[in-house]
C-alpha positions in Angstrom: -5.8 2.0 -0.7 -3.6 -0.7 0.6 -0.1 -1.8 0.6 -0.2 -5.7 -0.4 3.5 -6.0 0.3 3.3 -4.5 3.8 0.0 -6.5 4.6 1.8 -9.6 3.4 4.8 -8.9 5.5 2.6 -8.6 8.8 0.7 -11.8 8.0 4.1 -13.4 7.1 5.5 -12.2 10.7 2.4 -14.0 12.4 3.1 -17.3 10.4 6.5 -17.4 12.5 4.4 -18.5 15.3 1.6 -20.4 13.4 1.2 -24.1 13.4 -1.0 -26.8 11.8 -4.3 -25.6 10.2 -3.4 -21.8 11.0 -0.1 -22.3 9.2 -1.7 -23.8 6.1 -4.5 -21.3 6.2 -2.0 -18.4 6.1 0.2 -20.0 3.4 -2.8 -20.6 1.2 -3.9 -16.9 1.5 -0.7 -15.7 0.8 0.0 -18.3 -1.9 3.1 -19.6 -0.4 4.1 -23.1 -1.2 6.8 -25.3 0.1 9.1 -24.5 -2.9 9.2 -20.9 -1.8 11.8 -21.8 0.9 12.4 -19.4 3.8 10.0 -16.5 2.9 10.8 -14.7 6.1 14.3 -14.2 4.7 12.8 -13.2 1.5 10.8 -10.4 3.2 13.8 -9.4 5.1 15.6 -8.7 2.0 12.7 -7.4 -0.1 11.8 -4.6 2.4 15.5 -3.6 2.5 15.3 -3.1 -1.4 12.1 -1.0 -1.3 13.8 2.1 0.3 11.1 4.6 -0.5 8.6 2.6 1.4 8.7 2.6 5.4 6.8 -0.4 6.5 6.2 -1.3 9.9 4.5 -4.5 11.3 4.1 -5.3 15.0 2.2 -7.9 17.3 1.0 -6.3 20.8 0.0 -9.2 23.5 -1.6 -9.3 26.6 1.0 -8.7 29.6 1.6 -12.0 31.3 1.6 -14.3 28.4 4.8 -16.4 28.0 6.0 -16.0 24.5 8.4 -18.7 23.4 12.3 -18.0 23.1 12.6 -19.3 19.6 9.8 -17.1 18.4 11.2 -14.1 20.0 14.5 -14.7 18.4 13.4 -15.3 15.0 10.9 -12.2 15.3 14.2 -10.2 16.0 16.1 -11.9 13.2 13.8 -11.4 10.3 11.6 -8.5 11.4 13.9 -6.4 13.4 11.6 -6.4 16.5 9.9 -8.4 19.3 6.3 -8.4 20.4 5.2 -5.7 22.8 3.3 -6.5 26.0 0.2 -4.5 26.7 -0.2 -3.4 30.4 -3.5 -2.9 32.3 -3.6 0.7 31.5 -5.7 1.5 28.3 -4.5 5.1 27.5 -0.7 4.0 28.3 -1.1 1.3 25.7 -2.6 3.8 23.1 0.7 6.1 23.7 2.9 2.8 23.5 1.6 1.9 20.1 1.4 5.4 18.6 4.8 6.1 19.7 6.2 3.0 18.1 4.3 3.7 14.7 5.8 7.1 14.8 9.1 6.1 15.4 9.1 3.2 12.6 7.6 5.7 10.0 10.0 8.7 10.8 7.2 10.7 12.2 5.0 10.4 9.1 2.4 8.5 10.8 1.6 9.5 14.4 -1.6 7.8 15.3 -2.6 4.3 14.4 -5.0 3.4 17.1 -7.4 5.5 19.3 -8.2 2.9 22.0 -7.2 -0.4 23.2 -9.8 -2.8 24.5 -9.0 -4.2 28.0 -10.0 -7.8 26.7 -7.3 -7.4 24.0 -5.2 -10.4 23.7 -3.3 -10.2 20.7 -3.0 -7.1 18.3 -1.8 -7.4 14.5 -0.7 -3.8 13.6 0.8 -2.5 10.2 1.8 0.8 9.1 3.4 2.0 5.7 4.5 5.1 4.4 5.9 6.0 0.8 7.1 9.3 -0.2 8.4 9.4 -3.8 10.3 11.7 -6.1 9.3 12.2 -9.6 12.1 11.6 -12.2 10.6 14.3 -14.3 10.0 17.7 -12.8 6.5 19.3 -12.1 6.8 22.9 -11.5 4.9 24.5 -8.5 4.0 27.6 -10.5 2.0 25.4 -12.9 -0.2 23.8 -10.2 -3.6 25.2 -10.2 -7.1 24.5 -8.8 -9.5 22.5 -11.1 -12.7 20.6 -11.2 -12.7 17.0 -10.5 -16.0 15.3 -11.0 -17.0 12.8 -8.1 -20.0 11.8 -10.1 -21.6 13.2 -13.1 -23.4 15.9 -11.0 -21.1 16.4 -8.0 -17.7 18.3 -8.8 -15.0 19.4 -6.3 -12.2 21.8 -6.5 -8.8 20.4 -6.1 -5.1 21.2 -6.8 -3.9 19.7 -9.9 -0.3 18.9 -10.9 0.3 20.1 -14.5 2.9 20.0 -17.2 2.5 20.4 -20.8 5.1 18.1 -22.3 5.6 15.5 -19.5 7.1 12.3 -20.3 4.5 9.7 -20.2 3.9 6.1 -21.2 0.2 5.8 -22.0 -2.3 3.5 -23.6 -6.0 3.3 -24.4 -7.7 0.0 -24.2 -11.4 0.1 -25.7 -12.2 -3.4 -24.7 -11.8 -2.4 -21.2 -13.0 1.4 -21.8 -9.8 2.7 -19.9 -6.9 4.9 -20.3 -3.7 3.8 -18.8 -0.5 6.0 -17.9 2.7 5.3 -16.2 5.1 7.9 -14.7 8.5 7.2 -13.4 9.7 7.7 -10.0 13.1 7.2 -8.4 14.0 4.1 -6.7 12.8 1.9 -9.7 9.3 2.8 -9.0 6.4 4.0 -11.1 3.0 5.4 -10.8 0.2 3.7 -12.9 -3.1 5.3 -13.0 -5.9 3.9 -14.8 -9.0 6.1 -15.7 -12.5 5.0 -17.2 -12.5 6.2 -20.6 -16.3 7.2 -20.7 -18.0 9.3 -18.2 -20.8 6.7 -17.8 -18.1 4.2 -16.7 -17.7 4.0 -12.8 -14.7 2.7 -10.9 -16.9 -0.3 -9.9 -17.4 -1.0 -13.5 -13.8 -1.0 -14.3 -12.6 -3.0 -11.2 -15.4 -5.6 -12.2 -13.5 -6.3 -15.7 -10.1 -5.5 -14.6 -8.8 -9.2 -13.8 -5.4 -10.0 -12.5 -4.5 -11.1 -16.1 -5.7 -7.9 -17.4 -3.5 -6.0 -15.0 -0.2 -7.9 -15.7 -0.8 -7.5 -19.3 -1.2 -3.8 -18.9 2.0 -3.6 -16.8 4.0 -5.7 -19.5 2.7 -3.6 -22.3 3.7 -0.3 -20.6 7.2 -1.5 -20.0 7.4 -1.8 -23.9 5.8 1.5 -24.5 7.8 4.6 -25.2 7.7 7.5 -22.9 6.3 10.7 -25.0 5.5 14.3 -24.2 2.1 14.5 -23.0 -0.2 17.2 -21.4 -0.5 15.8 -18.1 -3.2 16.9 -15.3 -3.9 15.1 -12.2 -4.5 15.6 -8.6 -1.7 16.1 -6.0 -1.7 13.0 -4.0 -1.8 13.2 -0.2 -3.6 10.1 0.7 -4.1 8.7 4.2 -6.2 5.2 4.8 -7.0 3.3 7.7 -8.7 0.0 7.6 -9.7 -2.5 10.1 -8.5 -5.7 8.6 -10.8 -8.4 10.3 -13.4 -8.3 7.5 -10.8 -8.4 4.5 -9.0 -11.2 6.3 -12.2 -13.0 6.7 -12.8 -12.6 3.0 -9.5 -14.1 2.6 -10.5 -17.1 4.2 -8.9 -16.5 7.5 -11.8 -16.4 9.9 -10.4 -19.3 11.9 -7.0 -17.7 11.9 -8.6 -14.8 13.6 -10.9 -16.5 16.0 -9.1 -19.8 16.9 -5.4 -19.5 15.8 -2.8 -22.1 16.6 0.0 -20.0 17.5 1.7 -22.4 19.8 5.0 -21.6 18.1 4.5 -18.1 19.8 2.9 -19.1 23.1 2.6 -22.5 24.5 -0.6 -23.7 26.0 -2.2 -20.4 25.7 -5.8 -19.7 24.3 -5.4 -16.9 21.8 -7.7 -14.8 19.5 -6.5 -12.0 17.2 -8.9 -9.4 18.4 -7.7 -6.4 16.5 -5.9 -6.1 13.1 -5.2 -2.5 11.8 -3.6 -1.0 8.5 -2.5 2.3 8.0 -1.3 3.7 4.8 -0.1 7.2 3.7 1.2 8.1 0.2 2.3 11.5 -0.8 3.3 12.6 -4.2 3.6 16.4 -5.1 5.8 18.6 -7.0 7.7 19.6 -3.8 9.1 16.2 -3.6 10.9 16.5 -6.9 14.6 16.9 -7.2 15.2 19.6 -9.9 18.3 18.0 -11.0 16.6 14.9 -12.2 14.6 16.6 -14.9 14.3 14.2 -17.9 15.2 15.9 -21.4 12.2 15.3 -23.9 11.8 17.0 -27.3 8.5 18.6 -28.1 6.5 16.9 -30.2 4.4 18.4 -32.9 1.1 17.1 -31.6 1.4 16.6 -27.9 -0.8 13.7 -26.5 -3.3 14.6 -23.5 -3.8 12.6 -20.2 -6.1 14.5 -17.9 -7.4 12.8 -14.7 -10.6 14.8 -13.7 -12.7 12.0 -12.4 -12.2 8.9 -10.2 -9.4 6.7 -11.0 -7.5 3.7 -9.8 -3.6 3.7 -9.0 -0.8 1.5 -8.7 2.5 2.3 -7.0 4.4 -0.3 -8.8 8.1 -1.6 -8.0 9.7 -2.3 -11.8 12.6 -4.2 -10.3 10.6 -6.6 -8.1 7.5 -6.7 -10.2 4.6 -5.9 -7.8 2.6 -3.1 -6.1 3.8 -1.4 -3.2 0.4 0.4 -3.1 -3.0 0.0 -4.9 -6.1 1.6 -4.5 -8.9 3.9 -5.7 -9.4 7.7 -5.5 -13.1 8.7 -5.6 -12.9 12.1 -4.1 -9.4 13.6 -3.6 -10.9 16.0 -1.1 -11.8 13.5 1.4 
């Protein structure tokens, strides 16, 4: 599970100090063009508008490096912080970083790193937490333990949110062999769940055919789909994921940015290398977060639709106003 918008914010923060080829590589990876204007100002406003999302990005650098004053000023102006120096004490550096992330996420994420290597020159860290509330209520008394099939031969027991007449926008796409459902959250957000229709289809099969064009088409069609009373059952979400970003960034064509970055806009005449990049994402959605006063009134249909999630699935936490995913990921085993 990743937060694309949060990771983009972290790389865009780094872009403040990038020059020449490093700048061009970052802009290409992020699909920025000169016509985008000041992307830093855009991100500043964007993160303000995603109120349910608590995102924090920070650069930590080796003590003794002299950072450029214009970079420090712009870092504060657009991202609300200045890079933090690392001292010659590894355990104290770990405490500093984890205290920072705990404060930035309201105590929801308290441990981002376990160690900081003595030779670390520059660290790019990113943490993001989302806690949403349903527009339509799930009753806690209806939650029950049910089977979830991790594979054809392996099942686990998980707590399932259930509701017999939940307002759901759903689609079936036989050409993709998937079922898709959309549930509304406060803050103009929606949870989109994509489940392989046939038990012999794996998540890898679905990901292989689910192109960006398919995804946008599904989101657009869901916008036009009415919410209908549906018998819903799917696992409670309390997902935590931590990822070393060096390999994914390499896959994005950013190897030179990691190993030989030109960051002279950050620190003049310094040989720098991004030796660590970490991303931590936490997503919780359960019945206890629901505001009871916000129940959506629906009429009970004679033939109620059914949408049950008892095998691996994909999820998108979509911001309907801004038109992009705050989170995206796969759930293979909810017990892990």
